[in-house]
N, C-alpha and C positions, 0 to 999 in steps of 0.2 A: 824266052820269047817276049818281046816288048810290044805292047798294044798301043796303037794310036787312040786318042780319045774318040769314042763313038757313041752315038745315040742309039741305045738298044730298045727293042720292042719287047715289052714284058707283060705277062698275064699273071695277076694275083688271084688265087683261088682261096676262098674262105667260106665257111658255113654261115657266117654272120655278116650283116651289113658292115661297111667300113667303119662306122662309128662305134660299133659294139666291141666287146672284149678290150676295153680300155682304149679303143680307137687306134689300136696298133696297126691294123691294115691301112687305115686312112693316113696315118702318119708316114708309113712307109711309101705309100703312093705319092704323097706330097714331097717327101725327101727325094725320091727317084726323079720325079718331074722337075724339081728344082735343079737337079744335076743334068737336066736336058734329055731325059729318057721319056719314051712314050709308054704309058701304063694303062692297061685295061683291067677290069675287075669282074670276077665271076662268083656268084653266090647262089644259094638255094632258093631264097625267097625274095620277091620284090620288096623294095623299101622306099620310104619317103625321100624325095630328093634325088632319086636314081637318074644318072646321066646316060647319054647315048652310048658311051664306051663302057658302061657297067651293065653286065648281063645277069639274068636270073632264070631259074627254071619254073618256079611256081608263083602264084599271087601272094601278096603279103598276108601272113596269118593273122587271125583275129587277135591273138595274144600280143603280137607286136604292136598292133594299133592301140590296144588297151594299155600297153606299157607307156606309150607316148602320152596318153591321157593322164595316167598316174603321175608322170613326171611333171606335167603342167599343174596338177592339183594333188599335192602330196598327201592331203588328208584322206584320199581314197585308199591309201595303204592299209587302213584298218579293215577294208572289205576284201583284202587279198585272199583270205581263206575261203570266203564264200564263192568268189569267182573261180578259184582253183577247183572247187568241188564240181563245177559244171564244164569248165573249159580247160583242156589239157594243152600244154605247150608242146612244140615239136620235140623238145628234149625228153619230156615225160613219156612220149610214145616210143622212144628208143628201146631196143631189146637189151637194156642194161641190167647189171646185177650188182647189188650193194650188200656188203656184209663186213662185219668187224671194222667199220669205219673206212673201208676202201671201196672203190667202184670200178667196175669194168663197163665202159660205155657201150661196147658192142660184144654181145656174147659170142657171136659167130662172125669172124672177119669176112667170110665168104658171102655174107648177106648184108651189103651196105644199104643205108636208107634210100639212096638213089642208085638204081641199077645201072650197069655199064651202058646199055643201049640208050637209056634216057640221058645219061651224062654226055655221051658222044653227040647226041642229037642237039643238045642245047649249048654245048661249048661253042664259042665263037669260031666261025670259019675264017680265020685269019692266020697269018704267019707271025711267030714270035721267036725271039732269040733264046729266051728261057722262061720257065714257069716258076712262080713262088707259091707255096701253100702255107696258110696260117692255120687257125683253129678249124679243123675239118670234121670233127667227130660226129656231129649230128647230120652230116651230109654224105660223107664217103668213108671208105676204109682203105687199107693198104692196097688191095687189088685194084682199086680205082686209079691208083697212081699209074698202073700199067695201061689202063684205058686212056688216060691223059697222054702218056708218053707215046703210045702207038698213034695217037691222032696228030701230034705235033713233031715227034722225033727230035726234041730238044731237051736239054737237062732240066731236071726238077730240083729246085732249091727248097728243101723241106724245113720250115722253121719249127723247131721243137719247143712248144710251150710247156710241156710236162714230159713225163717218162713214157707216154703211150707208145711211141715209135720204137722203144727199146724192149718191150715186154710182149707177152702173149695176151695182153688185154688191159692191164690196170694203168691208171694215171700215175699213182705213187705206190711204191712197194714197201715203205717202212723198213722193217728189219729183214724182210724176205729177200733172198738172193737166188731164187729159183730161175730168174730170168737169165742167169749166167749158165744155166744148164738146159736151156730151152723150155723153161716153165714146166707145167704139169704139177700135180699135187698142190693145186692152188688153194691158198688160204681163203680167198673170197668165195670159192665154190665149196669149201669144206671137203676138199677132194683128197683122196689117197692114191689116185690113179695118175701114173706118170704120163699117160696118153690122154688126159682130159682135154677139154676144149681149148684151154690156154696153150697147151703144147701144139695142138692142131693149128691154132692161130699163129703161133710162132713159126711153124713150118710154112704156112701160107705167106707170111711176111718175107721169110728167107728166100722163097721162090721168086717173089716179085722183085726184090732188090737185085737179084742176079740178072734180071732182064731189062733193067732201065738204067739210064745215065742220071746220076743224082748227086747231091751233097746234102748233108744234114747240118743245120745251123743251130747252135745251142750255146749256153754259157759253160764256163769251166766246170762248175759243179755237176752239170748234167753229162758233160763229155767224159768224166771219169767213169761213169756207169755205162755210157754208150760204147766206150772202148772195150768193155768186158762182156757185152751182151752176146757177141758172136753172130749177130745178124748182118754185119757189114764190117769191112776193114776199117781200122781207126783213121786212116788217111781220108776217109769219106766224111769225117766229122770235123767241122770248123767252128771255132769259137766266134760268138756273135753277140753284140750288145743289145740290150733292151731299148728300143727306140722310144723316146719321150719327146713330145712336141714342146720345144723350148719357148715357143710363142704363146702357148697356153699355160704350161706349168712354169711360172716365172715369179721372181720375188715381188712381194707386195707390201703395203704398209701394215705392220704388225698390229698396231693399236686399232686401226680401222677394221681389220679382219676380226679381232677379238670382240669389238663392239658389235659387229654384224652377227656374230655367233652367240651373243649374249653372255660372254665371259666377263666376270667382274674385274674391275681395275685392280682389285686387291690380289689377284692371282698373277704372279710374275713369272713363274716357270710352268709351262704347259707341256705335258707329255701326251703325244698323240699316238693312238694305236687302233688297229682294226679289231673288231670283235663280232663274232657270230654266236647266237644263243645255242645253235645246234652244236652238239658235241663233235669236235674235230681234233683228234689227237695231233694231227700233222701241224696244226696252227699253234700248238704249244700254249694254249690259254692257261693251263695250270701253272706253267712256268711264268707267264706274265703276272699272274696274281702274286706268286712268290717273290718275283723280282721287285715289284712295286712295294711290297711289304718290307723287303730288305732295304730298299732305297729309303723308305719312310723312317726306318730306325736310324739312319745316318743323319737325319735332319734335326735341327733344333725345333722347339715349339713354334717359333716365329716362321721358320723356313717351311714347316709343314702347312701353316695357314696360307702361305704364299704360293703353294704348289697345287697342281690340279692334273688329274688323269682325264683326258677327253677321248671317248670311244666312238668310232665311226662304225655304223652297222646296226645290229639288232638293238632294240630298245632294252633297257635295263631289265634283266630277268633275275636279279638278285646278286649280280656280281659286285655291286657297290657295297654289299654287306660283307664280302670276302676281302675287299681291298681297304686298307686303313687310310689311304690317301683320299682326299675329296675327289669325287668322280662325277662326271657328267656324260650322259649318252647323247650324242649329236644325231643319232639315227642315220638312215640312208641318205646319201647326198647326190645331187646332180654334179656335173663336172665343175661348174663355176664355184659352187660352194665347197667342193673338195679342195680346189686350189686355195680358197680362203682358209680352210682348216689347216693346211700345211703352213701357210704364212702366219697364222695366228699362233702356231706352236713353236716351242723352243727346241723340241727334238721329236723325231718319230722313232718308235721302237717296233721291231719285228721279232716276235718270239717264235716264229715258225721253226719246226725241227725236222720237217720232211717236206720241202717245197722247192720247186725249180725257180721260183721268184722270191718274194712277190714283187710285182711291178710298183707297188706303193713305195718301196725303198727308193727306186729310181725317180719316181715322181716327186717325192719329198726332197731329194737331193737337187733336182732341177729347179725347185722353188728356193733353194738355198738353205733348207732346213736340215741340220745334221741328223744322222741316224745312229742307232745302236742295234746291232744284230748278233745272231749266232753265226758261226762259220759255216754258212749253208747258202745254197741258191745263188741269186744274183749278187749277194754281198761279197762273195769271193772275188768277183771281178771289179767291184766298185768301191767298197768300203776301205778307207785308209785311216788307220789309227792316228788320232790327233790332227788329221787333215780335214776330213768330212764326217767324222764320227768315231765310233769304236766297234770292234768286232770281238765278241767273246767266244771262248771255246764252247762247242756244243754241249748243252745241258748244264753248263756251269752258271747257275743263277747268280752266285756271288760275284763272279767276274763281270757278268752282264750289268748288275747293279752298280759295280764300281765304275764301269764306263759311263753309265748314266750320271753318276755322281760327279765324275770329272767334268762333264759338260756343265752341270749345275754350278760348280765352283769356279768356272772360268770368269775372269774379269770381263767387263763390258767390251773392252777393246779386243781381247783375245777371242771372245765369242763372236763378235762382228767379223773378225778376220776369218774365223772358221766358216761362217755363213758365206762369205765371198769365195773361199776356197771350195766349198761344197758345190756351189753353182758352177764354178769354173771346171771342176772335175767332171761334173755331169755333162757339160757342153762338150768336153773333149771326148767322152766315151759314148754318150747316148743321144746326141743331137740328130736331127734329120739328116744333115749332110754327112756326119760321121758314119751313121749306120748304112746310108745309101752307098757310100764308098766301100764299106765292108762287103756288101752284097755283090757289087760289081767286081770287086777283087776276087771273090770266091768263084764267080762265073768265069772270069778270065783265067783263073788257075786251072779250072776244069778243061779249058781249051788247049792248055799247053801239052 
């Protein structure tokens, strides 16, 4: 069945304002609008700059207002702990469970933060061709999809940002494969009961998916697990790229960006990485330390002096003492400074070992900065050896360090060629137009 080009009416549902969660919802709205479609937006809380076609349920929370002030005045970050002692964010009020480094955002799927009656009352009374959902966990649960479907009677395109839609509750499941058996005996709950709340959540989800028309959009790494979870047939799962705004994340002047970030001219090879002080096995920070130290051993004394590890995120909590390479902690960054950090860097490394993303891989590539990753998450779809970086076998720190060293040893001409190829590959797979077309193709496939 061939479709004539049509302008569709679309509603995007997300728990966060369009600019939050790496701006993914905003970028998708922009991409779809650029393709000629009409896009409305629906979220939980009001937000600054909200437009007439952007709808919300509750007033803007105090914590979101404070977030804006903190972004304007970064020195206020030092008072974060004091503020958190008195004011809780909406996320902190969720009925979540955390244990063994994993998290269930909603203990009971039958009790969403926004009940169905309230949801129906505030959803826009308009007609749409299809609904897209993004990050929804602080707002709705799977049964809410049924409430949305019953109101509009059109397909839901559910964008999977993590493994939440495939399990009885957790974002990431590490080595656990209970989701392939309907969950139960949950590690997070320290449970030996096959019929614990995660199994009940699983059954709730299965019941909902039988009653709605939908498609799940995720990357190749996630799809291999979604195909095995048993909640929906594999043909309901479509591979989908991580949208990155190419007009924001774009190549810039390397020397200017390094000067802005205070990086010495003596440093010629800059390795950029994300770092959080809180222990997170999924992010593979122990691997990162080992990889950098292996890479260090490959360098001459002069090469070591000319190399630098730059960390985005938590301030140094002693990691510099564990890494032999010179290290600088850039702290948390606003969007503009984040783009500068990619352009200041020679390579971005992602050592995540249990991750559906991270989006920073795609962001780096859109800026033209090569990446080195494990064979996981978004890297499976975008990383191409010796084209835009290197991809190592999971947990193989030696192979990862080798990939990093290969980029280090490239001639100036070969390295600049790699940067051009990196940008071109990102535009092909992750630009606004590319991802908007993927979405429309999925919807039109559902209509066949």
